[in-house]
Every structure is written in C-alpha cells, then in structure tokens.
C-alpha positions in Angstrom: 0.5 5.8 -9.0 1.3 5.4 -5.3 4.3 3.1 -4.8 3.4 2.6 -1.1 0.0 1.4 -2.1 1.5 -0.9 -4.7 3.9 -2.4 -2.2 1.1 -2.9 0.3 -1.1 -4.7 -2.2 1.8 -6.9 -3.2 2.6 -7.7 0.5 -1.1 -8.4 1.2 -1.4 -10.8 -1.6 1.9 -12.5 -0.8 0.8 -13.1 2.8 -2.6 -14.3 1.6 -0.8 -16.9 -0.5 1.4 -17.8 2.5 4.6 -16.9 0.5 7.7 -15.5 2.2 9.6 -12.7 0.6 12.3 -15.2 -0.1 9.9 -17.6 -1.9 8.3 -14.7 -3.9 11.8 -13.5 -4.9 12.8 -16.9 -6.0 9.7 -17.3 -8.2 10.2 -13.8 -9.7 13.9 -14.1 -10.2 15.0 -11.3 -7.9 16.4 -11.0 -4.3 14.3 -11.1 -1.2 15.9 -7.7 -0.2 14.5 -6.3 -3.5 11.0 -7.7 -2.8 11.2 -6.1 0.7 12.2 -2.8 -0.8 9.3 -2.9 -3.3 6.8 -3.7 -0.5 8.2 -0.8 1.6 8.3 1.5 -1.5 11.9 2.3 -0.9 12.7 1.0 -4.4 10.9 1.3 -7.7 11.0 -1.6 -10.1 10.6 -2.1 -13.8 7.3 -2.9 -15.5 8.8 -6.3 -16.3 9.3 -7.1 -12.7 5.9 -5.8 -11.7 4.3 -8.1 -14.4 6.3 -11.1 -13.1 5.2 -10.4 -9.5 1.6 -10.1 -10.7 1.8 -13.4 -12.6 3.3 -15.2 -9.6 0.7 -13.8 -7.2 -2.1 -14.3 -9.8 -2.9 -10.6 -9.5 -4.5 -8.3 -11.9 -1.9 -5.7 -12.9 -4.5 -2.9 -12.9 -5.4 -3.8 -9.3 -1.7 -4.0 -8.3 -1.0 -0.5 -9.7 -4.2 1.4 -9.0 -6.2 -0.7 -6.5 -9.2 -0.9 -8.9 -10.1 -2.6 -12.1 -13.0 -2.8 -14.4 -13.4 -6.4 -13.2 -13.2 -5.9 -9.4 -16.6 -7.6 -9.1 -15.3 -10.6 -11.1 -12.2 -10.7 -8.9 -14.2 -10.6 -5.7 -16.5 -13.4 -6.8 -13.6 -15.4 -8.1 -11.8 -15.1 -4.7 -15.0 -16.2 -2.9 -15.4 -19.1 -5.2 -11.8 -20.2 -4.7 -12.3 -20.4 -1.0 -15.5 -22.5 -1.2 -15.4 -26.3 -1.4 -16.2 -27.5 -4.9 -19.4 -29.1 -3.8 -20.7 -25.7 -2.4 -19.8 -23.6 -5.4 -23.0 -24.3 -7.3 -25.1 -23.5 -4.3 -23.3 -20.2 -4.0 -24.0 -19.4 -7.7 -27.7 -20.3 -7.2 -28.0 -18.1 -4.1 -26.4 -15.2 -6.0 -28.9 -15.6 -8.8 -31.8 -15.8 -6.4 -30.6 -12.6 -4.6 -30.1 -10.8 -7.9 -33.6 -11.8 -9.0 -35.1 -10.4 -5.8 -33.2 -7.1 -6.2 -34.4 -6.4 -9.7 
C-alpha cells in the first residue's frame, strides 16, 4: 500500500468534486491540515478516517487504497453516465450494447 498514491487519489477525487481541503475536512470531521498531510502522505490515518473520506468522496475503498477494484469497469461506466444528461443516458447504453454485439 503506497500512501503517496492513496493521497494522490484522494486529492484527485476531491478536486474532481470541487471540494476544498477545508470542506472535505469539515465533512469528514478532521482538520484541513490533516487532510493536506494525508494527501501529501506526510501523515497516515486510521482506517476509520479513510472510510469516512471514501464515503464523503463517494469512492470505492479498494480503489482508494490500491488503485484497482474488481469493479473498475462498473466505476468507469458509472462515472461516464453521471456526466451525461439524463436524456442521453439511454442512448449511451444502446450504443454500448451495439458495440459489444459487433465485438462478439
């Protein structure tokens, strides 16, 4: 487990969600200085804190810790779907099905 990578994944997701360190700290119940230290890997935190961060950031804990999960494909598709307007999501699904059928 590489704490620099964990911190980088936390920071990346925090920025993606447009959260400041201060806001993330408030939501997790720690200080912004501590969040900064976790992101820089100058401080290690408890599993409880990592789980709280994962919940606030809507992150898979496996991904946070190791960068991979059994469900990476599901996560990728879910992230794409979240960014699409609701009226385009069905089109995306139909296109994926058509592509999968052609690749068989």
